[in-house]
C-alpha positions as CSV (number, residue, x, y, z in Angstrom):
1,M,-21.7,2.7,68.4
2,N,-19.6,3.3,65.2
3,E,-20.4,1.7,61.8
4,A,-17.3,-0.6,61.8
5,L,-18.3,-2.2,65.1
6,S,-21.9,-2.5,63.9
7,K,-20.8,-4.3,60.7
8,E,-18.7,-6.7,62.8
9,M,-21.6,-7.3,65.1
10,Q,-24.2,-7.8,62.4
11,Q,-22.2,-10.6,60.8
12,H,-22.7,-12.6,64.0
13,T,-26.1,-11.5,65.2
14,Y,-28.6,-9.8,62.9
15,G,-29.3,-12.9,60.8
16,I,-29.7,-15.0,63.9
17,M,-31.8,-12.4,65.5
18,N,-34.2,-12.1,62.5
19,D,-34.6,-15.9,62.5
20,V,-35.3,-16.4,66.1
21,E,-36.9,-13.2,67.6
22,D,-40.4,-14.3,66.8
23,K,-40.1,-17.5,68.8
24,H,-37.0,-17.5,71.1
25,W,-38.2,-17.3,74.7
26,W,-36.0,-14.3,75.5
27,F,-37.4,-12.1,72.8
28,V,-41.0,-13.3,73.3
29,G,-40.8,-12.7,77.1
30,R,-39.1,-9.3,76.7
31,R,-41.7,-8.1,74.2
32,A,-44.5,-9.1,76.6
33,I,-42.9,-7.1,79.4
34,L,-42.2,-4.1,77.1
35,E,-45.8,-4.2,75.7
36,S,-47.2,-4.0,79.3
37,F,-44.9,-1.0,80.0
38,M,-46.1,0.6,76.8
39,E,-49.7,0.2,77.8
40,R,-49.0,2.1,81.1
41,I,-47.1,4.8,79.2
42,E,-50.0,5.2,76.8
43,N,-52.4,5.5,79.8
44,G,-50.1,7.9,81.6
45,L,-50.0,10.1,78.5
46,G,-53.8,10.0,78.3
47,R,-53.7,8.6,74.8
48,K,-56.2,5.8,74.1
49,D,-56.5,6.1,70.4
50,S,-53.1,4.6,69.4
51,D,-52.0,7.9,67.9
52,L,-48.6,8.2,69.6
53,K,-45.6,9.1,67.5
54,I,-42.9,6.6,68.5
55,L,-39.2,6.2,67.7
56,D,-37.3,3.0,68.4
57,V,-33.6,3.7,68.6
58,G,-31.5,0.8,67.5
59,C,-34.5,-1.0,66.0
60,G,-32.5,-4.0,64.8
61,T,-34.5,-6.4,62.7
62,G,-37.8,-4.9,63.7
63,A,-39.8,-7.2,66.0
64,N,-40.0,-4.6,68.7
65,L,-41.0,-2.0,66.1
66,E,-43.9,-4.2,65.0
67,M,-45.0,-4.5,68.6
68,L,-44.8,-0.7,69.1
69,A,-46.9,-0.1,66.0
70,Q,-50.1,-1.1,67.9
71,F,-49.6,2.1,70.0
72,G,-49.2,4.5,67.2
73,D,-47.0,5.7,64.3
74,S,-43.8,3.9,65.0
75,E,-40.5,4.2,63.1
76,G,-37.0,3.0,63.8
77,V,-33.5,4.1,63.4
78,D,-30.4,1.9,63.2
79,V,-26.8,2.2,62.0
80,S,-26.8,-1.2,60.3
81,D,-27.8,-1.5,56.6
82,D,-28.4,-5.2,57.2
83,A,-30.8,-4.6,60.1
84,L,-32.6,-1.9,58.1
85,E,-33.0,-4.2,55.1
86,F,-34.7,-6.8,57.4
87,C,-37.1,-4.1,58.6
88,R,-37.9,-2.8,55.2
89,K,-38.8,-6.3,54.0
90,K,-41.3,-6.4,56.8
91,G,-42.8,-3.1,55.6
92,L,-41.5,-1.0,58.5
93,K,-40.6,2.7,58.4
94,V,-36.9,3.0,59.2
95,H,-34.0,5.4,58.9
96,K,-30.2,5.1,59.0
97,G,-28.6,7.0,61.7
98,L,-26.4,7.0,64.9
99,A,-28.0,7.0,68.3
100,E,-25.6,9.7,69.3
101,K,-26.7,11.9,66.3
102,L,-30.4,11.1,65.5
103,P,-31.6,12.4,62.2
104,F,-34.7,14.0,63.6
105,G,-35.7,17.5,64.8
106,D,-36.2,18.6,68.4
107,E,-39.4,17.5,70.2
108,S,-40.5,15.1,67.4
109,F,-41.8,12.1,69.3
110,D,-44.2,11.3,72.1
111,V,-42.3,8.1,73.0
112,V,-38.6,7.1,72.4
113,T,-37.5,3.6,73.1
114,A,-34.0,2.1,73.4
115,L,-34.3,-1.6,73.9
116,D,-31.0,-3.3,74.6
117,V,-29.2,-0.5,72.8
118,V,-27.7,1.9,75.3
119,E,-25.1,-0.7,76.4
120,H,-23.6,-0.7,72.8
121,L,-22.8,3.0,72.8
122,D,-19.3,4.4,73.2
123,D,-20.8,7.4,74.9
124,D,-24.1,6.3,76.4
125,V,-24.9,9.8,77.9
126,A,-24.5,11.4,74.5
127,G,-27.0,8.9,73.1
128,L,-29.4,9.5,75.9
129,K,-29.2,13.2,75.4
130,E,-30.1,12.8,71.8
131,M,-33.1,10.7,72.8
132,H,-34.1,13.5,75.3
133,R,-33.7,16.1,72.5
134,V,-36.0,14.4,70.0
135,L,-38.6,13.6,72.7
136,K,-41.5,16.0,73.2
137,T,-41.8,17.8,76.6
138,G,-43.9,15.6,78.8
139,G,-43.1,12.5,76.6
140,R,-41.7,9.2,77.9
141,S,-38.7,7.1,77.1
142,L,-38.6,3.4,77.6
143,I,-35.2,1.9,78.2
144,F,-34.1,-1.7,78.6
145,V,-30.5,-2.7,79.4
146,P,-28.6,-5.7,80.6
147,A,-27.8,-5.8,84.4
148,F,-24.6,-6.5,86.4
149,M,-21.1,-6.8,84.9
150,W,-20.6,-10.1,86.7
151,L,-23.3,-11.6,84.4
152,W,-21.1,-10.9,81.4
153,G,-21.4,-13.6,78.8
154,V,-20.8,-14.7,75.2
155,Q,-23.7,-12.5,73.9
156,D,-22.1,-9.4,75.5
157,D,-18.9,-10.2,73.6
158,I,-20.3,-10.9,70.2
159,S,-22.8,-8.0,70.4
160,N,-20.0,-5.6,71.3
161,H,-21.5,-4.5,74.6
162,R,-19.6,-1.9,76.5
163,I,-21.2,-2.4,79.9
164,R,-23.9,-4.2,81.9
165,Y,-25.5,-1.7,84.3
166,T,-26.6,-1.6,87.9
167,K,-29.9,0.2,88.3
168,K,-28.1,3.1,90.0
169,Q,-25.7,3.5,87.0
170,I,-28.3,3.7,84.3
171,V,-30.5,6.0,86.4
172,E,-27.6,8.3,87.0
173,R,-26.8,8.4,83.2
174,L,-30.5,9.2,82.4
175,E,-30.6,12.0,84.9
176,R,-27.3,13.4,83.5
177,A,-29.0,13.4,80.1
178,G,-31.9,15.5,81.5
179,F,-34.5,12.9,82.2
180,K,-36.7,12.5,85.2
181,I,-37.1,8.9,86.3
182,N,-40.7,7.6,86.6
183,R,-39.8,4.0,87.3
184,A,-36.7,1.8,87.3
185,T,-36.8,-1.9,88.1
186,Y,-34.9,-5.1,87.4
187,A,-36.5,-7.7,85.2
188,N,-36.0,-11.4,84.3
189,I,-35.6,-12.7,87.8
190,S,-37.1,-16.0,86.5
191,F,-33.9,-17.1,84.7
192,F,-31.4,-15.2,86.8
193,A,-30.1,-18.3,88.5
194,P,-29.8,-20.5,85.4
195,I,-28.2,-17.7,83.4
196,L,-25.7,-17.0,86.1
197,A,-24.9,-20.7,86.4
198,G,-24.6,-21.2,82.6
199,R,-22.3,-18.2,82.2
200,T,-20.2,-19.2,85.2
201,L,-19.9,-22.8,83.7
202,M,-18.8,-21.3,80.3
203,K,-16.1,-19.2,82.0
204,L,-14.8,-22.2,84.0
205,T,-14.8,-24.6,81.0
206,G,-14.1,-22.3,78.2
207,I,-16.9,-23.8,76.2
208,K,-18.8,-21.1,74.3
209,P,-21.7,-21.3,71.8
210,E,-21.5,-19.2,68.6
211,S,-24.4,-17.1,70.0
212,E,-26.5,-17.5,73.1
213,N,-29.5,-16.5,71.0
214,N,-28.8,-19.6,68.9
215,V,-28.7,-22.2,71.7
216,N,-31.2,-24.8,70.7
217,V,-34.0,-24.9,73.2
218,S,-36.8,-25.0,70.7
219,A,-38.6,-27.7,72.6
220,L,-38.8,-25.4,75.6
221,N,-39.2,-22.1,74.0
222,G,-42.9,-22.0,74.6
223,I,-42.7,-22.8,78.3
224,F,-39.7,-20.5,78.9
225,G,-41.4,-17.7,77.0
226,K,-44.5,-18.0,79.2
227,I,-42.4,-18.1,82.4
228,F,-40.5,-14.9,81.4
229,S,-43.7,-13.2,80.0
230,S,-45.5,-13.8,83.3
231,E,-43.2,-11.3,85.0
232,K,-45.4,-8.6,83.4
233,F,-48.1,-9.3,85.9
234,W,-45.8,-8.8,88.9
235,L,-44.3,-5.7,87.3
236,K,-47.7,-4.1,87.0
237,N,-47.6,-3.4,90.8
238,F,-44.2,-4.3,92.1
239,D,-40.5,-3.7,91.4
240,I,-38.1,-6.7,91.2
241,P,-35.0,-6.4,93.4
242,F,-32.6,-8.0,91.0
243,G,-32.6,-9.7,87.5
244,V,-30.8,-10.2,84.2
245,S,-32.1,-6.8,82.9
246,I,-33.3,-3.4,83.9
247,V,-36.4,-1.6,82.7
248,I,-36.7,2.2,83.0
249,V,-39.5,4.7,82.2
250,A,-38.1,8.2,82.1
251,E,-39.8,11.5,81.3
252,K,-38.8,14.8,79.6
């Protein structure tokens, strides 16, 4: 993703994201699922003392980076000065850089994450190859991307997404980048039907909010967050056949 597009996106989303990502049901539920995947990655790497060296590519305003810190030395990289400033105010270790040209040496990290980031890239395989390069041999990458082009919505437009993937598409791109896939599953089946219905209604009526992240459901955030978060229990043992997003664990 180039800097001009990032600046255009941040005007619409970074301020909103920083305001809502601690309480909005989508961010809360996603973090719960990602945290459960990180626990299994930590166990799979045989590391129990929270000493992993972790890089979050496209760290945004930092909420995921704060979650990742419980598993080790976490740092982030992002192209947006605004996003990085939000992170620095939270005391997070961050760097400016492109996903397609990461400012780190080969084999620098035990875990590399890209959480709703790959879909922004003009050349997603190039970005994934960079993540593969900076990952240590035997390390893991945790990827989270949106699913299905026919679920395209307002948030995809204002966030300058390039694509929503099928599981097959993102797996193929990761394999082209050199990764071995440990696990790939859809996620957020809980809100698949209402999100599909809402986005279909918006397309039919032409009514669009400024940002789907900013739709006021504050009274229901707690309930919705718990519903979405509960998928982490199912995902401990089973894959989900379809959903709004896709989660992948890949290995170098």
